[in-house]
C-alpha positions as CSV (number, residue, x, y, z in Angstrom):
1,M,68.1,150.7,137.9
2,P,69.2,154.3,137.7
3,K,69.9,156.4,134.6
4,L,73.6,157.5,134.2
5,N,74.6,160.2,132.1
6,V,78.2,159.2,132.3
7,R,79.6,156.7,129.6
8,K,83.0,155.0,129.3
9,D,86.0,157.0,128.1
10,D,84.1,160.3,129.2
11,T,86.4,162.8,131.1
12,V,84.8,163.7,134.6
13,V,85.6,165.7,137.7
14,L,85.1,164.7,141.2
15,L,82.3,166.6,143.1
16,T,82.6,165.4,146.7
17,G,85.0,163.5,148.7
18,K,88.8,163.6,149.6
19,Q,90.0,164.1,146.1
20,E,87.6,167.0,145.3
21,Y,89.1,169.7,142.8
22,K,87.9,172.8,145.2
23,Y,90.3,171.7,148.0
24,T,93.5,170.7,146.3
25,P,96.7,172.6,147.2
26,T,97.2,174.3,143.7
27,G,93.5,175.0,142.9
28,K,93.4,173.1,139.9
29,R,90.6,170.3,139.5
30,R,91.6,166.8,139.0
31,E,90.1,164.9,135.9
32,G,89.9,161.3,135.1
33,K,88.8,159.1,132.5
34,V,86.0,156.6,132.9
35,L,87.2,153.1,132.7
36,E,83.9,151.4,133.7
37,V,80.4,151.8,134.3
38,S,78.3,149.7,136.2
39,P,74.3,151.2,135.7
40,K,72.9,148.6,137.9
41,E,74.5,149.7,140.8
42,G,74.9,153.4,139.7
43,K,78.6,153.5,140.0
44,V,81.8,154.1,138.1
45,I,85.4,153.4,138.1
46,V,87.6,156.5,137.4
47,E,91.2,156.4,136.6
48,G,93.3,157.7,139.5
49,F,90.5,158.1,141.9
50,N,89.2,156.1,145.1
51,L,92.6,154.1,145.1
52,V,92.7,151.0,147.6
53,T,95.3,148.8,148.3
54,K,94.9,145.1,147.6
55,H,96.5,142.1,149.0
56,L,97.1,139.3,146.4
57,K,97.5,135.9,147.5
58,P,100.4,133.8,145.9
59,G,98.8,132.0,142.8
60,R,101.0,128.8,142.8
61,A,103.5,127.3,145.1
62,G,107.0,129.3,144.7
63,Q,105.2,132.7,143.9
64,S,105.2,135.5,146.3
65,G,102.1,137.5,147.3
66,S,101.9,141.1,146.5
67,I,100.1,144.5,147.4
68,V,98.4,146.0,144.4
69,T,96.7,149.6,144.3
70,V,93.6,149.6,142.5
71,E,90.7,152.0,141.5
72,S,87.5,151.1,143.5
73,P,84.0,152.3,142.4
74,I,82.3,155.6,143.3
75,Y,78.9,156.4,142.9
76,A,78.0,158.4,139.6
77,C,76.2,161.1,141.3
78,K,79.5,162.2,143.0
79,V,81.1,163.0,139.3
80,Q,80.5,165.3,136.7
81,V,81.2,165.2,132.9
82,V,83.6,167.7,131.6
83,C,82.5,169.1,128.0
84,P,84.8,168.3,125.3
85,H,84.1,171.6,123.7
86,C,83.8,174.4,126.5
87,G,86.0,172.0,128.9
88,K,83.7,173.0,132.0
89,P,82.2,170.7,134.4
90,T,78.4,170.4,132.9
91,R,75.1,168.8,133.4
92,I,73.9,166.9,130.4
93,A,70.9,167.4,128.4
94,H,69.7,164.8,125.9
95,T,68.2,166.2,122.7
96,F,66.6,164.5,119.6
97,T,68.1,165.1,116.1
98,Q,66.6,163.9,112.8
99,D,69.1,161.5,110.8
100,G,67.3,160.8,107.7
101,D,64.1,159.1,108.5
102,K,65.4,158.2,112.0
103,T,65.3,160.2,115.5
104,I,68.5,159.8,117.5
105,K,68.9,160.9,120.9
106,V,72.2,163.0,121.7
107,R,73.9,164.2,124.5
108,T,74.3,168.0,124.9
109,C,76.0,170.4,127.2
110,K,74.0,172.7,129.4
111,K,76.7,175.5,129.3
112,C,77.5,175.6,125.6
113,S,74.7,173.8,123.8
114,K,77.1,171.6,121.9
115,T,76.4,168.1,121.1
116,F,78.8,165.2,122.2
């Protein structure tokens, strides 16, 4: 089971793929919020990325089927966390802090060295 540095509700940027921020026409990066994390598979579901169409069958008699657009999982290695302090895509370092007599593992930004 791979270790993931991405958590639910993190803001991430896509590094590779068809919606990569380097190749957008406006030059702005596309950010998305992580909706779900699957550490066993090493995948995440990001809001607005990797959209696929899904055909739904009618549930009961008299209902009609539909076509729905949903987010599909992508590998966690293809996204990078955006630091909430400096606003840049960054790698995550893990540091240990003392809270009374407990040692707590916290995530820190590699660029600005602030914890989040």
